[in-house]
BAVEX-890323 format. One record per residue (C-alpha): x, y, z; residue number from 0; residue in one letter. Coordinates in Angstrom, 2 decimals, always signed. Example, Ala and Ser with C-alpha at 12.3 -4.5 7.8 and 13.67 -1.06 7.14 Angstrom:
# residues 2
(atom (+12.30 -4.50 +7.80) 0 A)
(atom (+13.67 -1.06 +7.14) 1 S)
# end
This chain:
# residues 72
(atom (-1.64 -6.47 +16.45) 0 M)
(atom (-1.27 -3.52 +14.23) 1 K)
(atom (-4.33 -2.19 +12.60) 2 P)
(atom (-2.64 -3.42 +9.23) 3 T)
(atom (-2.12 -6.68 +10.13) 4 D)
(atom (-5.06 -7.82 +9.40) 5 R)
(atom (-4.59 -6.64 +5.18) 6 L)
(atom (-1.53 -10.52 +5.40) 7 F)
(atom (-2.97 -12.74 +3.84) 8 G)
(atom (-5.88 -11.11 +1.43) 9 K)
(atom (-6.45 -10.99 -1.95) 10 S)
(atom (-6.31 -7.92 -4.12) 11 K)
(atom (-10.29 -8.25 -4.20) 12 K)
(atom (-10.25 -8.07 -0.42) 13 E)
(atom (-7.89 -5.03 -0.75) 14 I)
(atom (-9.92 -3.30 -3.28) 15 V)
(atom (-13.23 -4.31 -1.03) 16 E)
(atom (-11.62 -2.54 +1.84) 17 E)
(atom (-9.19 -0.02 +1.02) 18 M)
(atom (-9.94 +1.09 -2.06) 19 G)
(atom (-8.52 +0.52 -5.00) 20 Q)
(atom (-6.65 +4.43 -5.58) 21 E)
(atom (-4.08 +5.04 -8.86) 22 F)
(atom (-3.28 +0.95 -7.96) 23 N)
(atom (-3.05 -0.75 -11.22) 24 Y)
(atom (-4.78 -4.12 -10.85) 25 Y)
(atom (-2.17 -6.67 -12.41) 26 P)
(atom (+0.99 -5.00 -10.14) 27 E)
(atom (+2.34 -7.07 -7.78) 28 R)
(atom (+3.55 -3.94 -5.44) 29 I)
(atom (+0.51 -1.54 -4.75) 30 W)
(atom (+1.13 +1.98 -2.57) 31 T)
(atom (-1.54 +3.61 -0.46) 32 F)
(atom (-1.50 +7.40 +0.83) 33 Q)
(atom (-2.58 +7.02 +4.35) 34 M)
(atom (-2.08 +10.46 +5.93) 35 K)
(atom (-0.67 +13.90 +4.37) 36 K)
(atom (+0.58 +16.42 +6.73) 37 Y)
(atom (+0.38 +19.81 +5.95) 38 W)
(atom (+4.71 +20.62 +5.49) 39 W)
(atom (+4.45 +17.90 +2.40) 40 G)
(atom (+5.42 +14.47 +4.94) 41 Q)
(atom (+3.37 +11.99 +3.16) 42 K)
(atom (+2.60 +8.46 +5.35) 43 K)
(atom (+2.36 +5.30 +2.26) 44 F)
(atom (+1.40 +1.54 +3.47) 45 L)
(atom (+3.13 -0.40 +0.33) 46 I)
(atom (+1.39 -3.71 -0.09) 47 L)
(atom (+3.62 -6.71 -1.92) 48 Y)
(atom (+1.69 -9.56 -3.77) 49 F)
(atom (+2.79 -12.92 -5.13) 50 E)
(atom (+0.11 -15.11 -6.44) 51 E)
(atom (-3.32 -12.47 -5.44) 52 E)
(atom (-1.95 -12.48 -2.38) 53 I)
(atom (-0.57 -9.82 -0.09) 54 V)
(atom (+2.77 -11.26 +1.51) 55 V)
(atom (+4.72 -8.11 +2.70) 56 K)
(atom (+4.04 -4.83 +4.22) 57 M)
(atom (+5.86 -2.19 +4.42) 58 K)
(atom (+5.39 +2.15 +5.72) 59 M)
(atom (+7.56 +4.54 +4.06) 60 K)
(atom (+7.47 +8.36 +5.57) 61 I)
(atom (+8.38 +10.59 +2.68) 62 I)
(atom (+8.45 +13.80 +1.22) 63 Y)
(atom (+7.47 +14.99 -2.34) 64 G)
(atom (+6.71 +12.19 -4.50) 65 K)
(atom (+7.32 +8.59 -4.09) 66 I)
(atom (+9.49 +6.23 -6.41) 67 N)
(atom (+7.87 +2.88 -6.73) 68 T)
(atom (+10.97 +1.86 -8.77) 69 S)
(atom (+12.63 +1.73 -5.89) 70 K)
(atom (+10.19 -0.63 -3.60) 71 L)
# end
């Protein structure tokens, strides 16, 4: 089991308690968390998708620069 698999089925309140809210707007249905940042500019993000306040899908994304949330 991956460490992030434990997040499936959790509510937004449980996610905030476990990971913090960072810069996520609470009513949004997509939240992002920066998991790691490398010195050469690469960043690893965890993207959580919610339906009715419950995590239904997760994705890891590695990017350089800023994340464009309109393409998630």
